[in-house]
Backbone of each chain as nested JSON, in Angstrom:
{
  "chains": [
    {"id": "A", "residues": [
      {"number": 1, "name": "UNK", "atoms": {"N": [130.818, 146.855, 133.078], "CA": [130.125, 145.576, 132.964], "C": [129.931, 144.938, 131.517]}},
      {"number": 2, "name": "UNK", "atoms": {"N": [130.856, 144.132, 131.125], "CA": [130.731, 143.743, 129.827], "C": [129.306, 142.979, 129.351]}},
      {"number": 3, "name": "UNK", "atoms": {"N": [129.052, 143.021, 128.345], "CA": [127.836, 142.257, 127.37], "C": [127.869, 140.937, 127.882]}},
      {"number": 4, "name": "UNK", "atoms": {"N": [126.989, 140.448, 128.445], "CA": [126.686, 139.151, 128.775], "C": [127.356, 138.429, 130.096]}},
      {"number": 5, "name": "UNK", "atoms": {"N": [127.906, 139.617, 131.037], "CA": [128.21, 139.253, 132.239], "C": [127.051, 139.735, 133.092]}},
      {"number": 6, "name": "UNK", "atoms": {"N": [126.902, 138.876, 134.122], "CA": [125.604, 138.958, 135.123], "C": [126.041, 139.438, 136.304]}},
      {"number": 7, "name": "UNK", "atoms": {"N": [125.36, 140.371, 136.993], "CA": [125.745, 140.716, 138.406], "C": [125.488, 139.563, 139.369]}},
      {"number": 8, "name": "UNK", "atoms": {"N": [126.535, 138.916, 139.964], "CA": [126.535, 137.993, 140.884], "C": [126.692, 138.292, 142.172]}},
      {"number": 9, "name": "UNK", "atoms": {"N": [125.855, 138.537, 142.957], "CA": [126.089, 139.03, 144.445], "C": [125.268, 138.429, 145.465]}},
      {"number": 10, "name": "UNK", "atoms": {"N": [125.879, 138.289, 146.654], "CA": [125.37, 137.918, 147.733], "C": [124.046, 138.126, 148.101]}},
      {"number": 11, "name": "UNK", "atoms": {"N": [123.158, 137.406, 148.389], "CA": [121.418, 137.812, 148.248], "C": [120.67, 137.764, 147.1]}},
      {"number": 12, "name": "UNK", "atoms": {"N": [121.525, 137.651, 146.107], "CA": [120.991, 137.798, 144.708], "C": [120.447, 136.596, 144.027]}},
      {"number": 13, "name": "UNK", "atoms": {"N": [119.726, 136.677, 143.092], "CA": [119.399, 135.62, 142.372], "C": [120.169, 134.784, 141.736]}},
      {"number": 14, "name": "UNK", "atoms": {"N": [120.08, 133.522, 141.76], "CA": [121.138, 132.672, 141.03], "C": [121.364, 133.224, 139.661]}},
      {"number": 15, "name": "UNK", "atoms": {"N": [122.585, 132.916, 139.075], "CA": [122.835, 133.625, 137.687], "C": [122.317, 132.243, 136.732]}},
      {"number": 16, "name": "UNK", "atoms": {"N": [121.944, 132.785, 135.668], "CA": [121.384, 131.952, 134.873], "C": [122.229, 131.441, 133.769]}},
      {"number": 17, "name": "UNK", "atoms": {"N": [122.906, 130.485, 134.023], "CA": [124.234, 129.837, 133.459], "C": [123.617, 128.608, 132.783]}},
      {"number": 18, "name": "UNK", "atoms": {"N": [123.992, 128.275, 131.37], "CA": [124.032, 127.268, 131.023], "C": [124.947, 126.522, 130.574]}},
      {"number": 19, "name": "UNK", "atoms": {"N": [125.144, 125.311, 130.901], "CA": [126.581, 124.435, 130.963], "C": [126.27, 123.209, 129.842]}},
      {"number": 20, "name": "UNK", "atoms": {"N": [127.082, 122.348, 129.464], "CA": [127.028, 121.202, 128.752], "C": [127.431, 119.981, 129.433]}},
      {"number": 21, "name": "UNK", "atoms": {"N": [126.439, 119.073, 129.331], "CA": [126.478, 117.742, 129.619], "C": [126.784, 116.887, 128.839]}},
      {"number": 22, "name": "UNK", "atoms": {"N": [126.602, 115.712, 128.894], "CA": [126.875, 114.331, 127.989], "C": [126.08, 114.593, 126.718]}},
      {"number": 23, "name": "UNK", "atoms": {"N": [126.931, 114.286, 125.458], "CA": [126.073, 114.496, 124.318], "C": [125.79, 115.944, 123.774]}},
      {"number": 24, "name": "UNK", "atoms": {"N": [126.807, 117.067, 124.803], "CA": [126.376, 118.158, 124.598], "C": [125.059, 118.95, 124.899]}},
      {"number": 25, "name": "UNK", "atoms": {"N": [124.368, 118.248, 125.738], "CA": [123.121, 118.571, 126.193], "C": [123.135, 119.686, 126.94]}},
      {"number": 26, "name": "UNK", "atoms": {"N": [122.699, 120.912, 126.569], "CA": [122.424, 122.267, 127.547], "C": [121.933, 121.809, 128.706]}},
      {"number": 27, "name": "UNK", "atoms": {"N": [122.71, 122.318, 129.938], "CA": [122.168, 122.176, 131.392], "C": [122.142, 123.33, 132.226]}},
      {"number": 28, "name": "UNK", "atoms": {"N": [121.15, 123.583, 132.643], "CA": [120.951, 125.062, 133.578], "C": [121.23, 124.502, 134.702]}},
      {"number": 29, "name": "UNK", "atoms": {"N": [122.471, 125.552, 135.218], "CA": [122.906, 125.196, 136.472], "C": [121.36, 125.292, 137.598]}},
      {"number": 30, "name": "UNK", "atoms": {"N": [120.597, 126.026, 137.469], "CA": [119.652, 126.317, 138.2], "C": [118.703, 124.549, 138.327]}},
      {"number": 31, "name": "UNK", "atoms": {"N": [118.689, 124.197, 137.098], "CA": [117.935, 122.855, 137.385], "C": [118.544, 121.712, 138.074]}},
      {"number": 32, "name": "UNK", "atoms": {"N": [119.923, 121.711, 138.108], "CA": [120.609, 120.794, 138.929], "C": [120.331, 120.878, 140.427]}},
      {"number": 33, "name": "UNK", "atoms": {"N": [119.872, 122.031, 141.098], "CA": [119.654, 122.382, 142.206], "C": [118.57, 121.408, 142.819]}},
      {"number": 34, "name": "UNK", "atoms": {"N": [117.388, 121.237, 141.97], "CA": [116.51, 120.473, 142.485], "C": [115.722, 120.789, 144.155]}},
      {"number": 35, "name": "UNK", "atoms": {"N": [115.811, 122.14, 144.348], "CA": [115.335, 122.472, 145.728], "C": [116.321, 122.237, 146.534]}},
      {"number": 36, "name": "UNK", "atoms": {"N": [117.455, 121.884, 146.278], "CA": [118.421, 121.785, 147.243], "C": [119.523, 122.81, 147.296]}},
      {"number": 37, "name": "UNK", "atoms": {"N": [120.27, 123.168, 148.395], "CA": [121.298, 124.108, 148.33], "C": [122.462, 123.253, 147.256]}},
      {"number": 38, "name": "UNK", "atoms": {"N": [123.241, 124.116, 146.331], "CA": [124.245, 123.744, 145.39], "C": [125.325, 124.523, 145.598]}},
      {"number": 39, "name": "UNK", "atoms": {"N": [126.438, 123.827, 145.519], "CA": [127.921, 124.148, 145.412], "C": [128.256, 123.911, 144.008]}},
      {"number": 40, "name": "UNK", "atoms": {"N": [128.625, 125.069, 143.344], "CA": [129.244, 124.904, 142.061], "C": [130.614, 125.341, 142.238]}},
      {"number": 41, "name": "UNK", "atoms": {"N": [131.727, 124.219, 141.599], "CA": [132.995, 124.69, 141.892], "C": [133.612, 124.881, 140.411]}},
      {"number": 42, "name": "UNK", "atoms": {"N": [134.001, 126.102, 140.121], "CA": [134.653, 126.384, 138.529], "C": [135.796, 125.927, 138.585]}},
      {"number": 43, "name": "UNK", "atoms": {"N": [136.627, 125.113, 137.678], "CA": [137.806, 124.76, 137.824], "C": [138.51, 125.49, 136.755]}},
      {"number": 44, "name": "UNK", "atoms": {"N": [139.975, 125.574, 137.05], "CA": [140.835, 126.319, 136.23], "C": [140.913, 125.243, 134.787]}},
      {"number": 45, "name": "UNK", "atoms": {"N": [141.042, 124.128, 134.692], "CA": [141.153, 123.697, 133.622], "C": [140.753, 122.043, 133.801]}},
      {"number": 46, "name": "UNK", "atoms": {"N": [140.297, 121.185, 132.611], "CA": [140.236, 119.597, 132.821], "C": [141.544, 119.314, 132.915]}},
      {"number": 47, "name": "UNK", "atoms": {"N": [141.909, 118.8, 134.103], "CA": [143.101, 118.195, 134.137], "C": [143.693, 117.582, 135.833]}}
    ]},
    {"id": "B", "residues": [
      {"number": 1, "name": "UNK", "atoms": {"N": [137.261, 117.629, 146.911], "CA": [135.835, 117.678, 147.014], "C": [135.468, 116.231, 147.356]}},
      {"number": 2, "name": "UNK", "atoms": {"N": [136.122, 115.426, 146.341], "CA": [135.251, 114.029, 146.145], "C": [135.725, 113.284, 147.555]}},
      {"number": 3, "name": "UNK", "atoms": {"N": [136.875, 113.591, 148.214], "CA": [137.036, 112.888, 149.404], "C": [136.203, 113.375, 150.532]}},
      {"number": 4, "name": "UNK", "atoms": {"N": [135.452, 114.461, 150.529], "CA": [134.52, 114.987, 151.825], "C": [133.089, 115.277, 151.141]}},
      {"number": 5, "name": "UNK", "atoms": {"N": [132.822, 114.454, 149.887], "CA": [131.398, 114.536, 149.473], "C": [130.469, 114.212, 150.393]}},
      {"number": 6, "name": "UNK", "atoms": {"N": [130.698, 113.148, 151.116], "CA": [129.665, 112.967, 152.101], "C": [129.451, 114.072, 153.128]}},
      {"number": 7, "name": "UNK", "atoms": {"N": [130.397, 114.922, 153.422], "CA": [129.939, 115.998, 154.131], "C": [129.002, 116.839, 153.459]}},
      {"number": 8, "name": "UNK", "atoms": {"N": [129.323, 117.165, 152.092], "CA": [128.221, 117.894, 151.517], "C": [126.889, 117.24, 151.25]}},
      {"number": 9, "name": "UNK", "atoms": {"N": [126.951, 115.929, 151.386], "CA": [125.835, 115.022, 150.877], "C": [124.963, 115.286, 152.389]}},
      {"number": 10, "name": "UNK", "atoms": {"N": [125.67, 115.248, 153.64], "CA": [125.205, 114.954, 154.844], "C": [124.212, 116.45, 155.002]}},
      {"number": 11, "name": "UNK", "atoms": {"N": [124.683, 117.399, 154.487], "CA": [123.987, 118.752, 154.6], "C": [122.941, 118.931, 153.247]}},
      {"number": 12, "name": "UNK", "atoms": {"N": [122.847, 117.689, 152.65], "CA": [121.541, 117.826, 151.399], "C": [122.159, 118.772, 150.368]}},
      {"number": 13, "name": "UNK", "atoms": {"N": [123.457, 119.045, 150.205], "CA": [123.801, 119.919, 148.94], "C": [124.263, 119.026, 147.881]}},
      {"number": 14, "name": "UNK", "atoms": {"N": [123.987, 119.81, 146.686], "CA": [124.007, 119.229, 145.493], "C": [125.506, 119.849, 144.989]}},
      {"number": 15, "name": "UNK", "atoms": {"N": [126.748, 119.202, 144.728], "CA": [127.962, 119.347, 144.409], "C": [127.915, 119.698, 142.868]}},
      {"number": 16, "name": "UNK", "atoms": {"N": [128.568, 120.217, 142.349], "CA": [128.454, 120.477, 140.864], "C": [129.848, 121.122, 140.213]}},
      {"number": 17, "name": "UNK", "atoms": {"N": [130.612, 120.562, 139.471], "CA": [132.194, 120.912, 139.059], "C": [131.879, 121.56, 137.584]}},
      {"number": 18, "name": "UNK", "atoms": {"N": [132.499, 122.56, 137.135], "CA": [132.417, 122.847, 135.738], "C": [133.864, 123.227, 135.363]}},
      {"number": 19, "name": "UNK", "atoms": {"N": [134.067, 122.819, 134.38], "CA": [135.345, 122.97, 133.527], "C": [135.299, 123.384, 132.348]}},
      {"number": 20, "name": "UNK", "atoms": {"N": [136.527, 124.11, 131.626], "CA": [136.367, 124.998, 130.273], "C": [136.691, 123.614, 129.474]}},
      {"number": 21, "name": "UNK", "atoms": {"N": [135.361, 123.043, 128.837], "CA": [135.7, 121.917, 127.713], "C": [134.294, 121.556, 127.104]}},
      {"number": 22, "name": "UNK", "atoms": {"N": [134.247, 120.717, 126.356], "CA": [132.728, 120.353, 125.758], "C": [132.323, 119.186, 126.763]}},
      {"number": 23, "name": "UNK", "atoms": {"N": [130.852, 119.081, 126.771], "CA": [130.349, 118.196, 127.393], "C": [130.914, 116.666, 127.381]}},
      {"number": 24, "name": "UNK", "atoms": {"N": [131.605, 116.33, 126.327], "CA": [132.093, 114.921, 125.873], "C": [133.469, 115.031, 126.962]}},
      {"number": 25, "name": "UNK", "atoms": {"N": [134.126, 116.181, 126.895], "CA": [135.525, 116.253, 127.478], "C": [135.157, 115.88, 129.115]}},
      {"number": 26, "name": "UNK", "atoms": {"N": [133.978, 116.74, 129.503], "CA": [133.657, 116.848, 130.956], "C": [133.397, 115.24, 131.37]}},
      {"number": 27, "name": "UNK", "atoms": {"N": [132.619, 114.565, 130.559], "CA": [132.019, 113.232, 130.865], "C": [133.182, 112.355, 130.936]}},
      {"number": 28, "name": "UNK", "atoms": {"N": [134.158, 112.449, 129.971], "CA": [135.537, 111.615, 129.978], "C": [136.2, 111.74, 131.342]}},
      {"number": 29, "name": "UNK", "atoms": {"N": [136.43, 112.941, 131.652], "CA": [137.077, 113.185, 132.973], "C": [136.29, 112.891, 134.21]}},
      {"number": 30, "name": "UNK", "atoms": {"N": [134.911, 113.095, 133.853], "CA": [134.215, 112.55, 134.952], "C": [134.285, 110.944, 135.132]}},
      {"number": 31, "name": "UNK", "atoms": {"N": [134.364, 110.142, 134.233], "CA": [134.554, 108.82, 134.46], "C": [136.179, 108.235, 134.884]}},
      {"number": 32, "name": "UNK", "atoms": {"N": [137.02, 109.098, 134.238], "CA": [138.359, 108.93, 134.531], "C": [138.615, 108.985, 136.097]}},
      {"number": 33, "name": "UNK", "atoms": {"N": [137.989, 109.962, 136.691], "CA": [138.362, 110.417, 137.81], "C": [137.458, 109.658, 138.992]}},
      {"number": 34, "name": "UNK", "atoms": {"N": [136.175, 109.364, 138.297], "CA": [135.024, 108.537, 139.291], "C": [134.47, 109.339, 140.158]}},
      {"number": 35, "name": "UNK", "atoms": {"N": [134.117, 110.402, 139.821], "CA": [133.581, 111.681, 140.511], "C": [132.127, 111.093, 141.213]}},
      {"number": 36, "name": "UNK", "atoms": {"N": [131.62, 111.45, 142.204], "CA": [130.542, 111.261, 142.618], "C": [129.532, 112.406, 142.61]}},
      {"number": 37, "name": "UNK", "atoms": {"N": [129.929, 113.351, 141.789], "CA": [128.942, 114.328, 141.361], "C": [129.078, 114.854, 140.005]}},
      {"number": 38, "name": "UNK", "atoms": {"N": [128.369, 115.735, 139.347], "CA": [128.398, 115.97, 138.163], "C": [129.56, 116.787, 137.667]}},
      {"number": 39, "name": "UNK", "atoms": {"N": [130.015, 116.734, 136.556], "CA": [130.753, 117.493, 136.021], "C": [130.736, 118.066, 134.484]}},
      {"number": 40, "name": "UNK", "atoms": {"N": [130.409, 119.202, 134.29], "CA": [129.918, 119.799, 133.294], "C": [130.733, 120.598, 132.922]}},
      {"number": 41, "name": "UNK", "atoms": {"N": [130.269, 120.708, 131.086], "CA": [131.692, 121.56, 130.559], "C": [130.959, 123.045, 130.095]}},
      {"number": 42, "name": "UNK", "atoms": {"N": [131.943, 123.794, 129.784], "CA": [131.539, 125.202, 129.536], "C": [132.553, 125.461, 128.257]}},
      {"number": 43, "name": "UNK", "atoms": {"N": [132.48, 124.875, 127.245], "CA": [133.311, 125.138, 126.281], "C": [133.761, 126.369, 125.367]}},
      {"number": 44, "name": "UNK", "atoms": {"N": [132.777, 127.165, 125.736], "CA": [133.034, 128.677, 124.971], "C": [133.21, 129.623, 126.357]}},
      {"number": 45, "name": "UNK", "atoms": {"N": [133.347, 129.08, 127.317], "CA": [133.728, 129.82, 128.723], "C": [132.583, 131.119, 129.17]}},
      {"number": 46, "name": "UNK", "atoms": {"N": [131.476, 130.739, 128.216], "CA": [130.335, 131.607, 128.46], "C": [129.998, 131.985, 129.979]}},
      {"number": 47, "name": "UNK", "atoms": {"N": [129.964, 130.497, 130.805], "CA": [129.596, 130.774, 132.15], "C": [130.86, 131.637, 132.977]}},
      {"number": 48, "name": "UNK", "atoms": {"N": [131.928, 131.414, 132.664], "CA": [133.093, 131.842, 133.322], "C": [133.242, 133.587, 133.127]}},
      {"number": 49, "name": "UNK", "atoms": {"N": [132.805, 133.617, 131.834], "CA": [132.7, 135.267, 131.588], "C": [131.723, 135.92, 132.139]}},
      {"number": 50, "name": "UNK", "atoms": {"N": [130.558, 135.38, 132.045], "CA": [129.493, 135.618, 132.941], "C": [129.447, 135.989, 134.297]}},
      {"number": 51, "name": "UNK", "atoms": {"N": [130.267, 135.098, 134.879], "CA": [130.529, 135.278, 136.477], "C": [131.912, 136.306, 136.509]}},
      {"number": 52, "name": "UNK", "atoms": {"N": [132.357, 136.819, 135.27], "CA": [133.195, 137.45, 135.548], "C": [134.712, 137.015, 136.333]}},
      {"number": 53, "name": "UNK", "atoms": {"N": [134.709, 135.594, 135.959], "CA": [136.015, 135.042, 136.72], "C": [137.412, 135.344, 136.088]}},
      {"number": 54, "name": "UNK", "atoms": {"N": [138.151, 135.831, 136.863], "CA": [139.268, 136.909, 136.333], "C": [140.365, 135.948, 135.405]}},
      {"number": 55, "name": "UNK", "atoms": {"N": [140.832, 136.574, 134.623], "CA": [142.08, 136.182, 133.95], "C": [143.383, 136.673, 134.543]}},
      {"number": 56, "name": "UNK", "atoms": {"N": [144.451, 135.528, 134.913], "CA": [145.499, 135.963, 135.541], "C": [146.511, 136.207, 134.598]}},
      {"number": 57, "name": "UNK", "atoms": {"N": [147.323, 137.396, 135.037], "CA": [148.447, 137.815, 133.9], "C": [149.573, 137.0, 133.986]}},
      {"number": 58, "name": "UNK", "atoms": {"N": [150.594, 136.912, 133.228], "CA": [151.648, 135.764, 133.02], "C": [152.553, 135.827, 133.948]}},
      {"number": 59, "name": "UNK", "atoms": {"N": [152.783, 137.292, 134.34], "CA": [153.832, 137.288, 135.21], "C": [153.371, 136.793, 136.636]}},
      {"number": 60, "name": "UNK", "atoms": {"N": [151.95, 136.818, 137.035], "CA": [151.524, 136.134, 138.329], "C": [151.208, 134.765, 138.175]}},
      {"number": 61, "name": "UNK", "atoms": {"N": [151.122, 134.586, 136.947], "CA": [150.791, 133.035, 136.988], "C": [152.14, 132.128, 136.833]}},
      {"number": 62, "name": "UNK", "atoms": {"N": [152.963, 132.411, 136.055], "CA": [154.581, 131.765, 136.068], "C": [155.697, 132.643, 136.796]}},
      {"number": 63, "name": "UNK", "atoms": {"N": [155.97, 133.774, 136.07], "CA": [156.993, 134.873, 136.771], "C": [157.09, 135.017, 138.125]}},
      {"number": 64, "name": "UNK", "atoms": {"N": [156.074, 135.481, 138.568], "CA": [156.383, 135.615, 140.328], "C": [156.349, 134.26, 140.919]}},
      {"number": 65, "name": "UNK", "atoms": {"N": [155.797, 133.13, 140.852], "CA": [155.954, 131.869, 141.581], "C": [157.056, 131.678, 141.455]}},
      {"number": 66, "name": "UNK", "atoms": {"N": [157.935, 131.821, 140.204], "CA": [159.525, 131.103, 139.9], "C": [160.397, 132.429, 140.556]}},
      {"number": 67, "name": "UNK", "atoms": {"N": [160.194, 133.518, 141.018], "CA": [160.967, 134.057, 141.862], "C": [160.744, 134.053, 143.257]}},
      {"number": 68, "name": "UNK", "atoms": {"N": [159.536, 133.856, 143.517], "CA": [159.29, 133.874, 145.189], "C": [159.496, 132.516, 145.563]}},
      {"number": 69, "name": "UNK", "atoms": {"N": [158.977, 131.567, 144.831], "CA": [159.158, 129.805, 145.389], "C": [159.679, 129.181, 144.384]}},
      {"number": 70, "name": "UNK", "atoms": {"N": [160.822, 129.217, 143.954], "CA": [161.263, 128.524, 142.786], "C": [161.093, 126.896, 142.657]}},
      {"number": 71, "name": "UNK", "atoms": {"N": [161.427, 126.394, 143.817], "CA": [161.057, 124.649, 143.783], "C": [159.612, 124.353, 143.663]}},
      {"number": 72, "name": "UNK", "atoms": {"N": [159.13, 124.911, 144.397], "CA": [157.42, 124.285, 144.442], "C": [156.997, 124.877, 142.993]}},
      {"number": 73, "name": "UNK", "atoms": {"N": [157.357, 126.12, 142.488], "CA": [156.774, 126.645, 141.115], "C": [157.223, 125.363, 140.042]}},
      {"number": 74, "name": "UNK", "atoms": {"N": [158.363, 125.225, 140.001], "CA": [158.74, 124.23, 139.067], "C": [158.096, 122.967, 139.571]}},
      {"number": 75, "name": "UNK", "atoms": {"N": [157.977, 122.529, 140.595], "CA": [157.308, 121.451, 140.677], "C": [155.942, 121.251, 140.214]}},
      {"number": 76, "name": "UNK", "atoms": {"N": [155.242, 122.613, 140.345], "CA": [153.862, 122.784, 139.757], "C": [153.885, 122.836, 138.428]}},
      {"number": 77, "name": "UNK", "atoms": {"N": [154.871, 123.24, 137.829], "CA": [154.921, 123.237, 136.331], "C": [154.952, 121.772, 135.919]}},
      {"number": 78, "name": "UNK", "atoms": {"N": [155.839, 120.937, 136.64], "CA": [156.241, 119.293, 136.412], "C": [154.955, 118.816, 136.403]}},
      {"number": 79, "name": "UNK", "atoms": {"N": [154.068, 119.11, 137.615], "CA": [152.798, 118.289, 137.655], "C": [151.798, 118.732, 136.715]}},
      {"number": 80, "name": "UNK", "atoms": {"N": [152.067, 119.889, 136.257], "CA": [150.595, 120.486, 135.333], "C": [150.256, 119.45, 134.243]}},
      {"number": 81, "name": "UNK", "atoms": {"N": [149.106, 119.522, 133.981], "CA": [148.488, 118.716, 133.087], "C": [148.418, 119.222, 131.894]}},
      {"number": 82, "name": "UNK", "atoms": {"N": [149.669, 119.538, 130.919], "CA": [149.932, 120.231, 129.774], "C": [149.213, 119.667, 128.672]}},
      {"number": 83, "name": "UNK", "atoms": {"N": [148.597, 118.501, 128.373], "CA": [147.668, 118.117, 127.405], "C": [146.382, 118.945, 127.768]}},
      {"number": 84, "name": "UNK", "atoms": {"N": [145.818, 118.822, 128.869], "CA": [144.785, 119.548, 129.3], "C": [144.796, 121.113, 129.147]}},
      {"number": 85, "name": "UNK", "atoms": {"N": [145.863, 121.505, 129.426], "CA": [146.071, 123.153, 129.398], "C": [146.522, 123.602, 127.838]}},
      {"number": 86, "name": "UNK", "atoms": {"N": [146.757, 122.38, 127.169], "CA": [147.043, 122.97, 125.383], "C": [145.851, 122.676, 124.742]}},
      {"number": 87, "name": "UNK", "atoms": {"N": [144.504, 122.258, 125.435], "CA": [143.514, 122.142, 124.838], "C": [142.996, 123.345, 124.297]}},
      {"number": 88, "name": "UNK", "atoms": {"N": [142.404, 123.57, 123.107], "CA": [141.915, 124.824, 122.465], "C": [140.755, 125.449, 123.175]}},
      {"number": 89, "name": "UNK", "atoms": {"N": [140.171, 124.637, 124.009], "CA": [139.153, 125.283, 125.013], "C": [139.611, 125.562, 126.288]}},
      {"number": 90, "name": "UNK", "atoms": {"N": [140.824, 125.296, 126.556], "CA": [141.515, 125.804, 127.84], "C": [142.015, 127.056, 127.736]}},
      {"number": 91, "name": "UNK", "atoms": {"N": [141.707, 127.674, 128.875], "CA": [142.254, 129.09, 129.112], "C": [143.09, 128.878, 130.412]}},
      {"number": 92, "name": "UNK", "atoms": {"N": [144.525, 128.731, 130.212], "CA": [145.342, 128.577, 131.511], "C": [145.175, 129.89, 132.036]}},
      {"number": 93, "name": "UNK", "atoms": {"N": [144.994, 131.084, 131.588], "CA": [144.804, 132.385, 132.522], "C": [143.851, 132.542, 133.213]}},
      {"number": 94, "name": "UNK", "atoms": {"N": [142.84, 132.033, 132.858], "CA": [141.596, 132.011, 133.279], "C": [141.279, 131.272, 135.019]}},
      {"number": 95, "name": "UNK", "atoms": {"N": [141.006, 132.182, 135.704], "CA": [141.017, 131.501, 137.077], "C": [139.454, 131.035, 137.415]}},
      {"number": 96, "name": "UNK", "atoms": {"N": [139.635, 130.305, 138.574], "CA": [138.41, 129.497, 138.891], "C": [137.525, 130.355, 139.936]}},
      {"number": 97, "name": "UNK", "atoms": {"N": [136.646, 129.525, 140.689], "CA": [135.487, 130.249, 141.352], "C": [134.89, 129.544, 142.097]}},
      {"number": 98, "name": "UNK", "atoms": {"N": [134.14, 129.881, 142.835], "CA": [132.824, 128.739, 143.59], "C": [131.768, 129.593, 143.922]}},
      {"number": 99, "name": "UNK", "atoms": {"N": [130.579, 128.959, 143.721], "CA": [129.242, 129.523, 144.045], "C": [128.442, 128.658, 144.946]}},
      {"number": 100, "name": "UNK", "atoms": {"N": [127.662, 129.226, 145.985], "CA": [126.968, 128.655, 146.7], "C": [125.49, 129.096, 146.835]}},
      {"number": 101, "name": "UNK", "atoms": {"N": [124.472, 128.411, 146.373], "CA": [123.158, 128.663, 146.566], "C": [122.24, 128.109, 147.475]}},
      {"number": 102, "name": "UNK", "atoms": {"N": [121.358, 128.746, 147.869], "CA": [120.708, 128.016, 149.011], "C": [119.377, 127.394, 148.423]}},
      {"number": 103, "name": "UNK", "atoms": {"N": [118.399, 126.672, 149.326], "CA": [117.247, 126.028, 148.655], "C": [116.408, 126.854, 147.789]}},
      {"number": 104, "name": "UNK", "atoms": {"N": [116.248, 128.251, 147.806], "CA": [115.54, 129.095, 147.2], "C": [116.407, 129.562, 145.797]}},
      {"number": 105, "name": "UNK", "atoms": {"N": [117.445, 129.397, 145.648], "CA": [118.389, 129.525, 144.295], "C": [119.017, 130.816, 144.962]}},
      {"number": 106, "name": "UNK", "atoms": {"N": [119.19, 131.452, 145.91], "CA": [119.835, 132.819, 146.296], "C": [121.139, 132.468, 146.559]}},
      {"number": 107, "name": "UNK", "atoms": {"N": [121.712, 133.267, 145.971], "CA": [123.408, 133.312, 146.319], "C": [123.906, 133.706, 147.366]}},
      {"number": 108, "name": "UNK", "atoms": {"N": [124.486, 132.595, 148.393], "CA": [124.987, 132.725, 149.82], "C": [126.424, 133.062, 149.73]}},
      {"number": 109, "name": "UNK", "atoms": {"N": [126.932, 132.643, 148.442], "CA": [128.454, 132.661, 148.899], "C": [129.09, 132.815, 147.17]}},
      {"number": 110, "name": "UNK", "atoms": {"N": [129.79, 133.482, 147.101], "CA": [130.521, 133.672, 145.505], "C": [131.993, 134.135, 145.927]}},
      {"number": 111, "name": "UNK", "atoms": {"N": [132.869, 133.232, 145.369], "CA": [134.099, 133.436, 145.376], "C": [135.091, 133.438, 143.889]}},
      {"number": 112, "name": "UNK", "atoms": {"N": [135.686, 134.577, 143.63], "CA": [136.248, 134.826, 142.428], "C": [137.809, 134.769, 142.859]}},
      {"number": 113, "name": "UNK", "atoms": {"N": [138.39, 133.514, 142.162], "CA": [139.609, 133.464, 142.59], "C": [140.643, 134.661, 142.15]}},
      {"number": 114, "name": "UNK", "atoms": {"N": [141.687, 135.17, 143.327], "CA": [142.292, 135.95, 142.853], "C": [143.754, 135.618, 142.529]}},
      {"number": 115, "name": "UNK", "atoms": {"N": [143.898, 134.382, 142.646], "CA": [145.267, 134.018, 142.231], "C": [145.031, 132.353, 141.626]}},
      {"number": 116, "name": "UNK", "atoms": {"N": [146.067, 132.05, 141.031], "CA": [145.75, 130.443, 140.546], "C": [145.547, 129.395, 141.658]}},
      {"number": 117, "name": "UNK", "atoms": {"N": [146.014, 129.798, 143.102], "CA": [145.902, 129.124, 144.13], "C": [145.037, 129.574, 145.039]}},
      {"number": 118, "name": "UNK", "atoms": {"N": [144.147, 130.47, 144.787], "CA": [142.964, 131.005, 145.437], "C": [141.874, 130.272, 145.315]}},
      {"number": 119, "name": "UNK", "atoms": {"N": [141.611, 129.299, 146.28], "CA": [140.732, 128.201, 146.146], "C": [140.023, 127.933, 147.54]}},
      {"number": 120, "name": "UNK", "atoms": {"N": [138.604, 128.227, 147.511], "CA": [138.102, 128.388, 148.951], "C": [138.179, 126.602, 149.522]}},
      {"number": 121, "name": "UNK", "atoms": {"N": [138.382, 126.514, 150.657], "CA": [138.5, 125.086, 151.033], "C": [137.177, 124.357, 151.194]}},
      {"number": 122, "name": "UNK", "atoms": {"N": [137.442, 123.381, 151.456], "CA": [136.004, 122.714, 151.639], "C": [135.219, 122.948, 153.109]}},
      {"number": 123, "name": "UNK", "atoms": {"N": [136.129, 123.442, 154.069], "CA": [135.718, 123.61, 155.458], "C": [135.075, 125.087, 155.115]}},
      {"number": 124, "name": "UNK", "atoms": {"N": [135.532, 125.926, 154.427], "CA": [134.539, 127.333, 154.25], "C": [133.332, 127.115, 153.382]}},
      {"number": 125, "name": "UNK", "atoms": {"N": [133.2, 126.074, 152.525], "CA": [132.122, 125.781, 151.74], "C": [131.239, 124.885, 152.65]}},
      {"number": 126, "name": "UNK", "atoms": {"N": [131.494, 124.499, 153.692], "CA": [130.39, 123.543, 154.504], "C": [130.041, 124.445, 155.259]}},
      {"number": 127, "name": "UNK", "atoms": {"N": [130.935, 125.425, 155.928], "CA": [130.558, 126.555, 156.822], "C": [129.3, 127.503, 156.452]}},
      {"number": 128, "name": "UNK", "atoms": {"N": [129.31, 127.606, 154.999], "CA": [128.622, 128.309, 154.529], "C": [127.145, 127.435, 154.536]}},
      {"number": 129, "name": "UNK", "atoms": {"N": [127.08, 126.375, 154.029], "CA": [125.992, 125.371, 153.907], "C": [125.47, 125.457, 155.283]}},
      {"number": 130, "name": "UNK", "atoms": {"N": [126.387, 125.085, 156.284], "CA": [125.997, 124.949, 157.776], "C": [125.281, 126.385, 158.272]}},
      {"number": 131, "name": "UNK", "atoms": {"N": [125.412, 127.524, 157.706], "CA": [124.833, 128.763, 158.182], "C": [123.541, 129.047, 157.196]}},
      {"number": 132, "name": "UNK", "atoms": {"N": [123.317, 128.404, 156.395], "CA": [121.945, 128.368, 155.753], "C": [120.744, 128.071, 156.61]}}
    ]}
  ]
}
């Protein structure tokens, strides 16, 4: 396992991922959930 | 995803897309596509690396498709957004993935793409939500 890599496995806690929103504001993936199920899609690129 | 967003909303799910770019690039694409869900950036690919989303080799990315299915591979190359792929923040070898969390923030589904066309269907993601 490389440094910075998180164990993401079924049944485990959500990974602590910080992304960037408008104006480069840090946004935690967990904060977007808001008590709802969350589906996150990681794209290959913007295009 | 956008076409079936209503199905995800019926299941009370929050949909989020992430791309390899800045927040500003994500916002611009969000507006251009008129998406009904957030699109966020990961400019340094920290999230992709943290999730260990795979990087495809050049042979599998370009060589093998050209040999195995030349016409559709050439069509894919012609349709590729080269400007987006040429962005210094883009990594054309990095593959995507998908993650589903339940209401308690527990991982219920995690998919690391094994190939560039290995994308979970909306039906598969909706089935995960239905099983929560």
